N, C-alpha and C positions, 0 to 999 in steps of 0.2 A: 887339160885344165880348163876350169870354167872362167869366163870371163868376169871381172867385177861388175857388178850391178849397182848403179848408184842413184839415188833419188835425193836430190837437193831441193830444198824448199825454204823461201823466204816468206814468213808469215807474221802476222799481227797476234795480239793475245786472244783472239777470237776462235783459233783453230788449233788443231793439234800438229805436232811436227814428227813425222815419221821419216827415218833416215836408214839406209840399208846400203852397206857394202860387204859382199860377201867373198871371202877368199877360200882357196882350195881346202877340201876337208881335212881337217886335223885330229889328231887323236887325243889332243890336250885341248882344254877350254882356254879361250882367249883370256890375256892378262892385262890388266892396267898398269901401265909403266910409269906414267908421270901425269900429274894435274896441276894446273896454276891458273892464276887469273892475271888477265892483261887489260889496262884501261886505255881506250882509245876514244878521246873525245868525251862524248856524253855515253859512250857505251862501255860495258863491263865484259870482256869476253872469258867464257870457262873454256880452257882447252884440255881435252883428256886424250892422251896417247896410249894406243893399245896395240898389242903384239899382232892382232890381226883384225880383218873387218867383221861386224857383227850387224845386227839389227837392232836399232835404238827407236825408241819413244820418248818424246819430249813433252812435259805439260806444266801447267801452273796451277797453283793453290793459293787460297787466301787464309787468313785466320790461323796461323801466321802466314804471312807472303813467303812462297817458296816456290822453286823450280824443280821439278822431278824428272829423272832421266832414268829410264827402265831399260836393262840389258839383259841378254841371256847369259847365264853360266860364265860370268867374268869373275875372275879372282883378282885380288888387288895387291900390287907390290909398291905401294906408295909411301912417301914419307909421313908418319903419322901426325907430323906439325903441320903439315901442308894445308889441311882443311881447317885450321884454327885461325888463319890469317885472313884478315879483313881486307877487302880493296874494293875501291869505287861503290857500286850497288850492292855488293855481296858483304855479308858479315861472316859467315862461315859456310863450309860444306862438310858432309858426311857421307860415308859409303859403306856398302857390305852386302851380304847376302841378304834377300828380301824375302825369298820362298824357294822352294825347290826348283832347281834349274832357273833361277831369276835373281839377278842383282839390281841394284838401285844406287842413284847418287841423288842426294837431296842437298839442293843449295839454298840458303836462308838468305833472302834478300831484305834489305832495308825498308822497303816499301815495294808497291805495285810496280811490277815490270812488264814487258812485253818481250817476246822472243823476235827479236828484230831480223835475226838471220840464224840458219844452223846449216852446217855442212860437215861433211864426212870425206876427207881427201887422203889419199895414199902417200905416204912418205917417198920421196924420191930414192930409188935403190933399195927399198926395203917392203917386206910383207907389211910392216906396221901402218896403222892408219891413225889420223887425228880428228877427233870430233871437237869442232869450235862451234858454241853457242853465244851469240852476240845479245845482250840484254840492253834494253833502253828503258828509262823512266816512264811512266803513264799515269794518269790519274785514276784513283781509287774506283769511282764511278763506272768508268769504262773498264776496269779491270773486273770488276763485280766479284764472284767467288773464284774465278779462275777458269781455264781451260778444262780441267780434270776434276771439277767439283762433283758432277754427276756421274762420271764414268768409272764405277765401282769395279767393273772387270778388269780395268786397267791396273788396279791396285792388287789384283789377285786375291780379292777379298768377297766373292759371291756369296760364300756361305754365312758370313756375317752379316749379310742384309737380312736374313732369315732367322738366324739364329739368335734368341734373347734369352739365355737361361734365366737372367735375373728377373724376367718380366713372365714367366710361365713356369707352372711345376711340371717338372720332366718326370716322364715314368721311370721307375727304378727297374734296374735289371736285377734279376736274381742271381746272386753269387754267394759261394760258401766263405771267402776270406774277405775281410773288409778291404776295400780298395782304398789305396792311398795316392794321390795326385801330387807329385812334387813339380813345382812350376819355377824353373830357372829364369829369373827375370831377365828382360831385354834381349839382346841376341841380334847377330847379323848386322844390319845397317844401324842399329840402335844400340851403341856401346854401353849406355848407361853412364855412371860416374866414373871419372878418370883420376888415378893417383898421380902423385908428383912425378912418378916415374913411368907415366904412360900405361899404369896397369888398369886394365879395364874390368869394371863391374861384371860385365858379361861373362868374361873369362873365370874370374873367381867363384861366381855363383853356379856356373854349369860344373866346375870341379867339385865343388861340395855336393851338389845335386848327385852326381854319378858316384859319389862315395855313400851318399844317404842311400840311394837306390840300393846299392850293393849290400849295405848293413841291414836294410830292412828286408831285402829278399832272403839273406841267410837265416833270418829268424824262422821262416817258413810259415809265417803266420799271416803274411799280407799279399795282395796282388797290389805291384807297385807300378805305376805309370808315370811317364814324365811329358809335359806339355813340348818340351825340345831336348832334343839327345846331341845335338851338335850347334854350331854357330850360324842358327838361322833366325830371322825375325818371326815372331808369332804375334799376331794383334792380340789385343786385351779381348775381344770379342771371341776370338778362336780359343783362347785359354779357358774362358768361361765356358764355352760350348763343349770344348774337349773334357773338362771335368763333369759336366752333366751327362754327357754322352756315355762316359764309363762309370756312371753312378757312384762317384767318389764318396766315401765314407769321412775322407780328411783331406783337405787340400793344403798344401805347405807353399808358399810363395817365397823364394829365396831372394835377397837383394843385399846391396852393399851401398853405404852412403858416402858423400863427400861434401865439404862445405868450402865456400869462396873466402870466407874472412881468414887472413894469413895469421891474424893476432890469435885467432882461436882453435887453429888446426892442432897446436900441441896439446891442449887441455880438453878437447872434445874427442872421445872415443868410446868404443863399447857397442854391444849388441842392443836391439831394442825390438820387441815384439809387438806388432799392432794387429788390433781386431776392426772390425767394421762398425762404425757409427755414424748416424746423419750428421752430429756434430763433433767436430773434432774435440779431443781431451785437452789440447793446448794449441798455441800457435804453431810451434813446431810441426807437431803431427798434421795440422791442416797443410801447412807449406810442403811437407813431404807427401801427402796424399796428391796435391795438385801436381807435382813433379812429376809422380809415377803415373798419374792418370794423362799426362802428356805424352807418353811414350808413342802412341800411335801417331801423334802429329811429327814426332822427330822423324818417323820412317815415311812420311808423306801419304798418310791416309786422313782422310776427310772425316770428321766426327758426324755421326747420323743418330738423331733422338728416336729411340724406338719405343717409347713408353706407350703402352696401351691404355684404352679407356674403359675397360670391363671393370666395373666397380666390384663385382663379386669376386673376380680372379684377384683383385687387387688386395682384397680383405684376407683371402686364402693365402698369398703370397706374405702379407705382413705377419700372419700367424706363423707361417714356415719361418720367416726371418728371424722371429721372436725365439723361437726353438733353437735355430742353428746359431744365434748370437749367444745364448747361454752356454751351449756346447763349446764354441769358440772361445769363450772367457775361461771355461774350465780347463781347456788345452793350453790355452796362453799362460795361464798360472802354473800348471805343471812344467810346462816348456822352460819358463822364466826359472824355475828352480833348478832344472837339470843343466841349463847352459851356463847359470851363475857359478856352478861347480867346477866349470871347465874354462870359460873364457870370461874376459872382462866384460861386463854389461853397463850400458850407459846410466847416467845420473837416473832418468825414470826408465826404467826396462819395460814398462808395460804401457803402451799409449793405443789411441783408437782415433779414426778418422774414415772419412768416406772415399776409401780405395774402390776402385770399380772392379778390380780383379777379385776382390772379396765378396761382391754382391751375389752370393750364391745362396739360393733357396733350399738347395738339396744336402749340403754339406757344411759342416763346421769348417773355417777357414781362418788362416793366421798369413800374415806378411811378416818376415823375419828380416831385419837390417843386421847383417852380421858383424857390422863394424864400419870404420871410417877411412875409406881409402885416402883420405887428405890426412889422416893421422899416420906419421911415420911407423909407429909401433904397431898400430893395427895392420898397416899395409904389408909390412915384412912377415907378420904372423900369418896372414890369409894366405899368402903366397906358398906356404910350406904345406907339404901333403900330410905332416904330423897334426898340424892344427886342423886342417880339413878333415882329417879322420877322427880327431877328438869331438868336432863339431857334429859329424854325422853320427858317432855313438851317443852322445847326448841327446840329440833329436830322436834316435831310435828307442832310447830309455824313455823318453817322454811320451812318446807313442804307445810303448807297451803299456805303461802306467795308466794312460788315458783310457785306453781299451780295457783294461782290466777293471777299471772302476765302472766303465759304462756296463761291462757285462755282469758285474756284481749288483749293480742296481736294477738290472732288469728283473721282472716278476718271475 
């Protein structure tokens, strides 16, 4: 049996924290068994109990202020309500799969904090270990952008630094069948919206996406790709890059919404289809785009401005965007009619705003909010396989109508 190896560090916010405690090789991945917050004086301590020792990396980020813990292949058996409780310096925390063989915990803090101490200890008489991270308040100037602001490899996003499909025309790959990219929103550490019964958006949209893929594939007319096929986080840049690399002919992003106002939950329901525009069609569309564009921040990824300064390229991209914008509007209109025959639609079923995931120069794209998890009727329907199947069939019908029109319009 290998002896446990421990690395304990007490550090300020100017450095990363690395902790390792290895257990004997196990056939199963380690499990997170419990997580809670404790207040001790000016410190707030986050404690995570795991079934066995793992390697952990801890760092901080700003805008908003967060503490990020990266862990390998960790599954979570935690109380869903635990992360919603505020205590001391922490407003909330969330957890989930961040990438293949990588899990992540993101702790939202009420202001800039330093990692005052971090340690991993084995529980007496057990193979389980406890990771304890003590946070202390600090001033914003000293915190800066956080310890992980420029460490992009740590977020497992090296491809995203070079991938900017919204900023450069991508070479199209020759293919016989139209390529449809289905994009189930959120995933892994990013649950998206949550219903009254703790139903998560990421679960609903993945279920619909899998049924949609099956329905489209059965037609034999399309090559169907998915940005994610299981409960894993995929950044917005990676979703865009995936679409461009697969030379998508149509990009469909699936989401579900939720509202905070209790008085409006019973009245507001139904699906909405969004397309890209620089100026939001209304205030609700603007708010929705801001919320969806913040999904990378929720998963602990720092935003990077990748806009280029090539004027000629910008003009070409603008022309491409105009073309794809027209096609997106055409598909949105067809999809709205087909879905409207199957499920409830919102008061204004077609809207537009600056959704990052729709900034595609190569493909028409839409973002479909399937309904409101905050509405009891919508939530109950979205959970049923029958409803999901009807939605998949309606979207498939819309796709066929859209491409038939495109084919007919070609000289």
